[in-house]
N, C-alpha and C positions, 0 to 999 in steps of 0.2 A: 600731398595726402590728395585722395580723390573720393567724389561721394560715395561710393561704393564702400572704401574704407575705411570713411567717419559711421557710416551704417554699421558696419559689420564691427566695429571696435564699440560699439554703442556709445558715440562722442555725439551722437545727433539727439534732441531734444523738437517734439512736435509742440508746442506751449498750447493753451485753450484757446487763448486770444487769435491762433491761426500763425503768430510768429514761428518761426524755426532757429533756434538754438544749437552750436556746436559747440562743444570744448576742446582745448588740448587736452592731451590726453593725461600731463598730469597735473591738472583740472589751474593752469597758472593761468588760463583765457579764455574769455568766452565770447562768440558772435552773434549775433542776433538779425536776422532779417524780418523785418517789419511786414505784417500779413498782405500789406499790399504792393509788396515787391518795390518800392522808391525808394528806403532809404536803410542803413544797417546800421549795427552798433557793434564795436567793441569795445571792451572792457579788459583791461590789463593792469597789473601791480605798475606803478612809475615810480621809483625813487628817488624819495625825497631830503631823505637824510644820510650818511654815514657818518656814523659816531667816530670822534679820533682817539677817545678815552679807552672805549670796550672793543672798536670795530667793526658793531653792529651796523645792517644796514636797517633803514627804516622805510617800509612802502605804502601808499595812500592806492585803493583800488579808482584807478582811471577809465572815462570812459567818455568814448567820442563817437557820433554820429553821422555820418557822411549819407549826402545822396549818393546813389548806384550810378546816376548820369555823371558824374562830377566829384569821383572819390579820388584821394590822394593816390598816386602812382604802388606806395607803402603797401597800401592796400588793397590792391588788383586782384590777385590772388586771394583777400580773404571773400572779397565781394564775388569771384568766380565759383569759388567752392560753394558758399550759401543759394546761390542761384541752380547750382549743380544741385545740391542737395533739396532742393526744394522741390526742385523738377521730380526727380527720382520718387520722393515724396506725392508727389501728384500723380504719377505712375502707377506707383501700387496701390494707392487710393482706387482709382481706373479700374484697375485690373479687380479688384476683390468687389466692389459695383458690379463689374463686366459680371463675374462669376453669382455673387449673388441675385442678379434678374436672370442667370442664365438657369440657376436651382429654382425659381420660383415660379420660370415659365415650365419648367421640366414637370416640377409639382403640379402644377395647374392641367396641362397636358392629363397627367396620369390622372386627375381626377375626373375632367371631364369623362375619359375613358371609361372609368369606371360606375357611372350615372349614365352613359348611354346606351 
């Protein structure tokens, strides 16, 4: 899954405190990039018991937090996806800010032309 795919599928959430979260399509796992981009967390169901009587499986939600500089190879692709999504969100925000600044400048120019 690419950053564009995750964004297009609605799997990305920008949290109020600046963190970026990406969920799996089936909501079975979630990854969160902390706002300072030094660490990330993964949360997923961990099998703790399989009942021999009824064959049911019992899970608990398990969260692990890793440094981006020293994360296990197993989570490297998750870390790369989180960083790519975060970069894309920052690019989109910068583009919105540029558009807003251009609109304000155009309005200011129009206002000054009316007063001249």
